[in-house]
N, C-alpha and C positions, 0 to 999 in steps of 0.2 A: 680313624679317630683324630679328633682335633686337639686332644690333650696328651701329655706325655704318658708313656706306658708305665704302669707300676709292675714291679717284679715280685712274684710270690715264690719264695724258696721253700719247697717242701719235697721230701723224697718221693720220686715217682711222678712228680708234677712238672709238666713242660709247657712252655708258651711259644707258639709259632704264629707269626703274623706277617702281613705284607707291610712292614714298617718302613716309612720313608727314610729313617736313619740308615737302614741297610743300603739303600740307593746312594745316599750321600757319602757314606764312608767309602763305598767303592769308587765314587768320583774322586774324592780327596786322595785316596791311595794311588789311583791311576795317575792323577796330576803329579804327585810327588815322584812316582816312578818315571815319569817323562821328564823329570828335572825341573819342573815348575816350582818356584819358590815364593812368588808374590801373586796374590789373588785379589781381584775385586769381587764383590758379591752383591747380587740383587735378589731380594726375597720378598714374598708377599707379607703384608701386615697381618698380625694375629698369631694365635698359638701355633698353628701349623708352620708358619714361616719361622717363628722363633725356634721351634724344635729342629727344623732343617738347618738353620744357620748355626745353631750351637753345635750340632753334630758335625757339620762341615768344618768349622773352625777348630774344634777339638781334634778331629782326625788329621786334618791337614798339618797342624802343628807338630804331630808325632813325627812326620817326615821332615821337619825342619822348616816347613812353610809358614807363611803368615798372611793374614788378611789385611791389606793395607788400607782398604776403605770399603764401606758397604752402604746400602740404602734400602729402604722398604718402599713398596708400592701398594696402592689400593687395587686389589684384583677385580673390583666391581667396575672400575673405570677402564677406558680404552686409551687414554692419553697419559703416558708415563714420562713425559718430557722432564718433569721436575726431578724425580728420583734418578733418571738416567743422566741428566746434566750434572746432578750432584755427585754421583759416583764416578763420573768421567772427568770431573773438574780438573784433576791433576794428570790425566792421561793425554799424551804418552809420556809426559815428564816423570810420572811416578814409576814408569817402567814395569807396569803390571805384565805378568806372563799370560794371564787369561782372566776371563770373567765367569764366575759361577752364577748361573741364573736358575732360580727355582720357580717353577710355574706349575700350578695344580692342574692346568688344562692346556691342551695343545694350542688353543686359540690365543691364550696369553703369551705363550712362548713365541708364536709367530709375530704378534704385535711388537713385543719387546725386541726381537731380532731385527725387525724392519726399522724400528726407531733407533737402535744402536747403529745401523748402517747409515741412517739419516745424519747422525751426529759423528760420522766419519770414524767409527770404531771398527771398520771392516777388517783391519789387521789384527784385531784382538780376538783370539780364539774363545769360543763360547762352549762351556761344558754344562751339562744338565742331567737331570734324573729321568726316569722312565715316564714320568707324568707328561712330558712334552710330546710323546708319541702316542697316536691313537691305537696303535697295535696292528694297523694294516697300511700298506703303502698307499700314499695319496699324493702323487707328484705335483698336482695342481695346487692343492692346499698347502703343501709343505715346502713350496719353492723358496720361501724366505728362510727356511731352516737349512738350506744347503751348506754343508761343511760343519754343522753343529755336531758335536760328539755327545753321546749320552750312554747311560747304562740301562739295561733291561734284562728280562728273563731269557734264558736259553730257549724256552718254549716259544717266545715271541720273535726273537731275532736270530736264533741259532740256525746254522746251515747243516747240511749233511743228510744222507739218505734215511738214517734212523729217525731223526726228528720229523722230516718231511712225511714219512710213512705214518708215524704216530699222529701227526696233526691231521692228515687226510683221513685216517681211521676215525678219529674223534669227530670230525665234521660229518662223516658219512653216518655215524651212529647217532650223534646228538644234534646234528643240523646247525641252525643259527646260534644255538646256545653256546656251543664250543667255539664258534667264530667270533661272536660279539663279546664273550666274557672270557677271553683267553687267559688273563692273569688269574682270575678266580679258579678257572679250570685247572691251571697248573698248580695252584696252591692245594686244590683238592687232591690231586694225584700225589703230591708230596706228603700231605697229611696222612693219606692212606699208607704210604711207604713208611713213614715214621711210626705209625700205629702198629704196623706189622712187626717192625723191629722191636718195639717195646714189648709186644706180646711174646716174641720169640726169645729174646735175650736181654732186653732192656737197652737203655742208652747210657753211654759213659761220656764224661767230659772230654772234649776235643775229638769225638767221633766226627768223621766227615762223610758226606753222601753227595753223589752227583744227582741233583734234583732237577726238575723241570722249571722251578722258580728260581734256581740258582744253585751254587754249591752250598750245602747246608752244614753248619758246624754247631755242635752242642756245646754251649757255654756251661761253666761250672754251676751257675745259678739256675740252670734249667731252661734258659731261653735258647731259641734256635736262631742263629744269625745266618743271613743269606749273603753270599758273594755273587755279584751279578756279572753278566757278559757286557762287553764294550761294543758300541756300534757308532756309526756316523751316517748322517744324511748325505746321499750323493744322487744327484739328478732326480 
């Protein structure tokens, strides 16, 4: 959705979504945990970009961090030199620890990363959300994203025999649907799990579940918040 979520507080009513705010809060929390205190931000114009930026700034400030500068870019264009030059105008003198880049599609993130390198910001770590990753390894296309850190679902980036076997089983049973719609598939599994729990004993505030779309937490207002996994592009 391109507009902010509304919350309906009713007994027995729960809201579960793949909200970009969940991605952003995980990025901000991780940055704070890594000791980062000063951020630059580059987000797309429009409602989606505003939602993402507000959530990032709010959560990052909880850990004592602050956004020292930000800019918006037109996601319909390929040349982002104006916003990039604007947000980098004080770097490295402003001593930013990293730049948070929100991109709704992988192609945007690749372009922005390439242009950041052109303006000699190679030493500035770039952190982003799951939207910069297609969901499948693509070394040729993603070469410009080398070193970029991002959040995503355990179902998409998690390791281990359990996840590997479940993914293989899903692709064998549902074919290309499970492969091309990984995030929606993970959401469906978690929705089923939550529904089972509601039917058995209900949900209580602060309940936690290890889900395929993230660690799920039940908020007092009935919304389900997701905490995502951390990943990095390498080779």
